[in-house]
C-alpha positions in Angstrom: -141.1 79.6 52.4 -143.9 77.7 54.2 -143.9 79.6 57.5 -143.2 83.1 58.7 -140.0 83.8 60.6 -140.3 83.9 64.4 -140.1 87.4 65.9 -137.4 86.2 68.3 -135.2 85.2 65.4 -135.6 88.6 63.8 -134.6 90.2 67.2 -131.4 88.2 67.1 -130.9 89.4 63.5 -131.3 93.0 64.6 -128.9 92.8 67.5 -126.2 91.1 65.4 -126.7 93.7 62.7 -126.1 96.4 65.3 -123.3 94.8 67.2 -121.4 93.3 64.2 -120.1 90.4 66.3 -121.5 87.3 67.9 -120.0 88.2 71.2 -121.5 91.7 71.1 -124.9 90.5 70.2 -124.8 87.8 72.8 -124.1 90.3 75.5 -127.0 92.5 74.4 -129.3 89.5 74.3 -127.9 87.8 77.5 -127.4 84.5 75.8 -124.4 82.4 74.6 -122.8 83.4 71.3 -123.6 79.9 70.0 -127.3 80.6 70.5 -127.0 83.7 68.3 -125.2 81.8 65.6 -127.8 79.0 65.7 -130.7 81.5 65.4 -129.1 83.3 62.5 -128.5 80.0 60.7 -132.1 79.0 61.2 -133.4 82.3 59.9 -131.2 82.2 56.8 -132.4 78.6 56.0 -136.0 79.6 56.5 -135.7 82.7 54.3 -133.5 80.9 51.8 -131.0 83.9 51.8 -127.6 84.7 53.2 -128.1 87.7 55.5 -124.5 88.2 56.7 -121.1 88.0 55.3 -118.9 86.3 57.9 -115.3 87.3 58.3 -112.6 87.3 61.0 -113.6 90.9 61.7 -117.2 90.1 62.3 -120.6 90.0 60.6 -121.6 92.4 57.8 -125.1 92.6 56.3 -125.4 91.3 52.7 -127.7 93.0 50.2 -130.5 90.7 51.4 -129.8 91.5 55.0 -130.0 95.2 54.3 -133.3 94.6 52.6 -134.7 92.8 55.6 -133.4 95.3 58.1 -136.2 98.0 57.8 -138.9 95.3 58.1 -137.3 93.9 61.2 -137.0 97.4 62.7 -140.7 98.0 62.0 -141.6 94.8 63.8 -139.4 95.8 66.7 -141.1 99.2 66.8 -144.6 97.6 66.9 -143.5 95.2 69.6 -142.2 98.1 71.7 -145.3 100.1 71.2 -147.6 97.2 72.1 -145.6 96.4 75.3 -145.8 100.1 76.4 -149.5 100.3 75.7 -150.4 97.1 77.4 -148.3 97.9 80.5 -150.1 101.2 80.9 -147.0 103.2 79.9 -149.1 105.3 77.5 -150.2 107.4 80.5 -147.1 107.3 82.6 -143.4 107.1 81.7 -141.8 103.9 83.0 -138.9 101.8 82.1 -135.3 102.6 81.2 -134.1 105.4 78.9 -130.6 105.4 77.6 -129.4 109.0 76.9 -126.1 109.7 75.2 -124.6 113.1 75.9 -121.2 114.9 75.7 -119.4 114.4 79.0 -119.3 117.9 80.3 -122.8 118.9 79.1 -124.1 115.7 80.8 -122.3 116.3 84.0 -122.9 120.1 84.4 -126.4 120.3 83.0 -128.2 117.0 82.3 -127.4 115.0 85.4 -128.7 117.6 87.9 -131.7 118.1 85.7 -132.7 114.4 85.7 -133.0 114.4 89.5 -136.4 116.2 89.4 -137.6 114.2 86.5 -136.9 110.9 88.2 -138.6 112.1 91.4 -141.7 113.0 89.3 -141.7 109.6 87.5 -140.9 106.9 90.1 -141.1 104.1 87.6 -138.7 105.7 85.2 -134.9 105.1 85.1 -132.2 106.7 83.0 -128.9 105.4 81.9 -126.8 108.5 81.2 -124.0 107.7 78.8 -121.3 110.4 79.3 -119.2 109.7 76.2 -116.0 111.1 74.7 -117.7 110.7 71.4 -121.4 110.9 70.3 -123.8 108.1 70.9 -124.3 105.6 68.0 -128.1 105.6 67.5 -127.9 103.3 64.5 -126.9 100.4 66.6 -129.2 101.4 69.5 -126.4 102.3 71.9 -128.7 104.9 73.2 -132.5 105.7 72.8 -131.7 109.4 72.2 -128.7 111.5 72.0 -127.3 115.0 72.1 -124.7 115.6 69.3 -123.0 118.3 67.2 -124.0 116.8 63.9 -127.5 115.3 63.3 -127.9 111.9 61.6 -127.8 112.3 57.8 -129.3 108.9 57.0 -131.9 106.7 58.6 -135.3 107.3 60.2 -134.8 109.8 63.1 -136.6 112.6 64.8 -134.2 115.5 65.0 -134.5 118.9 66.6 -132.0 121.7 67.3 -131.6 121.7 71.1 -129.6 124.9 71.4 -127.0 127.1 69.7 -124.1 127.7 72.0 -121.1 130.0 72.0 -117.6 129.2 73.2 -115.5 131.9 74.8 -111.9 132.0 75.8 -111.2 131.7 79.5 -108.0 131.9 81.6 -107.0 131.5 85.2 -106.0 134.7 87.1 -102.6 133.1 87.7 -102.0 132.4 84.0 -103.2 135.9 82.9 -101.0 137.6 85.5 -97.8 135.8 84.4 -98.3 136.2 80.6 -98.5 139.1 78.1 -101.7 141.1 78.3 -104.5 140.2 75.8 -106.0 143.4 74.3 -106.9 142.1 70.9 -107.1 138.8 69.1 -103.7 139.2 67.5 -102.2 139.0 71.1 -103.4 135.4 71.4 -100.6 134.2 69.2 -98.2 134.6 72.2 -100.3 132.4 74.5 -100.7 128.8 75.4 -103.8 126.8 74.9 -105.6 123.7 76.2 -107.5 121.8 73.5 -108.8 118.5 72.2 -106.4 115.8 71.0 -106.5 116.6 67.3 -106.4 113.1 65.9 -109.1 111.9 68.3 -111.8 114.4 67.5 -115.3 112.8 67.6 -116.5 115.4 65.1 -114.9 118.1 62.9 -117.2 120.5 64.7 -114.9 120.2 67.7 -112.1 122.1 65.9 -113.0 125.2 67.8 -109.5 126.8 67.9 -109.3 126.8 64.1 -111.3 130.0 64.3 -108.4 131.8 65.9 -106.9 132.3 62.5 -103.5 130.9 63.4 -102.0 127.6 64.7 -102.3 127.8 68.5 -99.6 126.6 70.8 -101.3 123.6 72.5 -99.6 122.8 75.8 -102.1 120.1 76.8 -104.6 118.2 74.7 -107.4 116.1 76.2 -110.2 114.0 74.7 -112.7 115.6 77.0 -113.6 119.3 77.7 -113.9 118.7 81.5 -110.2 117.9 81.8 -109.4 120.9 79.6 -111.3 123.3 81.9 -109.6 121.8 85.0 -106.2 122.3 83.4 -107.0 125.9 82.4 -108.2 126.6 86.0 -104.8 125.5 87.2 -103.1 128.0 85.0 -101.8 125.9 82.2 -103.2 127.9 79.3 -106.3 129.4 77.8 -109.4 127.3 77.0 -112.3 127.8 74.6 -115.5 126.6 76.3 -119.2 127.3 76.6 -120.6 129.0 79.7 -122.2 125.8 81.1 -118.7 124.2 81.2 -117.3 126.7 83.6 -117.7 126.1 87.3 -118.1 129.4 89.2 -115.6 128.2 91.8 -113.0 127.5 89.1 -112.0 131.2 89.0 -111.7 131.2 85.2 -112.0 134.7 83.7 -113.5 135.4 80.2 -111.0 136.8 77.7 -112.0 139.0 74.8 -115.6 138.1 75.5 -117.1 141.0 73.6 -115.0 140.4 70.4 -114.3 136.7 69.9 -116.3 133.5 70.2 -116.9 130.3 68.3 -120.5 129.1 67.7 -121.9 125.6 67.4 -125.3 123.9 67.8 -126.5 120.9 69.8 -128.9 118.6 68.1 -131.3 116.1 69.8 -132.1 112.9 67.9 -133.9 109.7 68.4 -134.9 106.8 66.2 -138.5 107.4 65.1 -139.8 104.2 66.6 -138.3 105.0 70.0 -139.3 108.7 69.9 -143.0 107.5 70.0 -142.5 105.9 73.4 -143.6 107.9 76.5 -140.4 107.1 78.4 -138.3 108.6 75.6 -140.6 111.5 75.0 -140.6 112.7 78.6 -136.8 112.9 78.5 -136.8 114.6 75.1 -139.3 117.2 76.2 -137.4 117.9 79.4 -134.2 118.6 77.5 -135.9 120.9 75.0 -137.9 122.9 77.5 -134.9 123.4 79.8 -132.6 124.5 77.0 -135.2 127.0 75.7 -135.8 128.4 79.2 -132.1 128.8 80.2 -130.2 130.7 77.4 -127.4 131.9 79.8 -126.2 128.3 79.8 -125.2 128.7 76.2 -124.2 132.3 75.6 -123.3 135.4 77.7 -125.9 138.1 77.3 -124.8 140.8 74.9 -121.4 139.2 74.1 -120.3 139.2 70.5 -123.8 139.8 69.2 -124.3 139.5 65.5 -121.2 137.3 64.8 -121.7 133.8 63.4 -118.3 132.4 64.3 -115.6 134.9 65.1 -116.2 138.5 66.1 -114.2 141.4 64.9 -111.0 142.4 66.7 -111.0 145.3 69.2 
């Protein structure tokens, strides 16, 4: 190899590796898909190696492509850091941050929280991705994300954002027209609203498994926001964290002192992006707010000492 690869060619390589298709990479790069293909061909010729296996389904990294990937990511990280420093962003957060969060957490907690941040940093913008799944950080769908399971591979900064409890809630109309609930065994006679079981974004969303029996699911939704709305209209009981319940919904806690499920939110960002001031300011905001507002995540004194399910009354 007589010359070094151009950084722009390596950027095309990264985007194709993340998108998996020419069309996906071209959208991210705002160029024609033929341009992406031409740049990749040029890079492979220059390196004397095949970087992608081509198929009808898309582009998959070869062994040589996987070997090149961390080096290209390191160059991307250096380019981002240099751009931020030269633009003066090391002293003020500016630019766009893409934040991936679960839908109801993003709507009830994060979106209102961002208003003050954006007023404080007039050159900062946030793309809030309210997803029915968890953001894919590996392909740079988001700069940072809130998730139930932290990344197990790759170079990421990860911290526990909050441990939250999920309690049963029911509408007054539902509770008045169904058998009384005095202990957990009584729940077997009741209807529930839950997630669509074959569309779970994570096994951690199997909250109702902790009831100890197969619940009678009357309505299943891919998002918790719809579940809470259905429960508020009297369709059945819902298991949800405190931040998900609108005060005006009228939902009433059921067996609050004796039953709950418990999960944790994790905050994660690729190491190279975590170093950027625009990402760090959002990261710090989420951490500080979560630490300062525990009632969002658990009712005070309810079910203390239980890890998943409290004892029956």
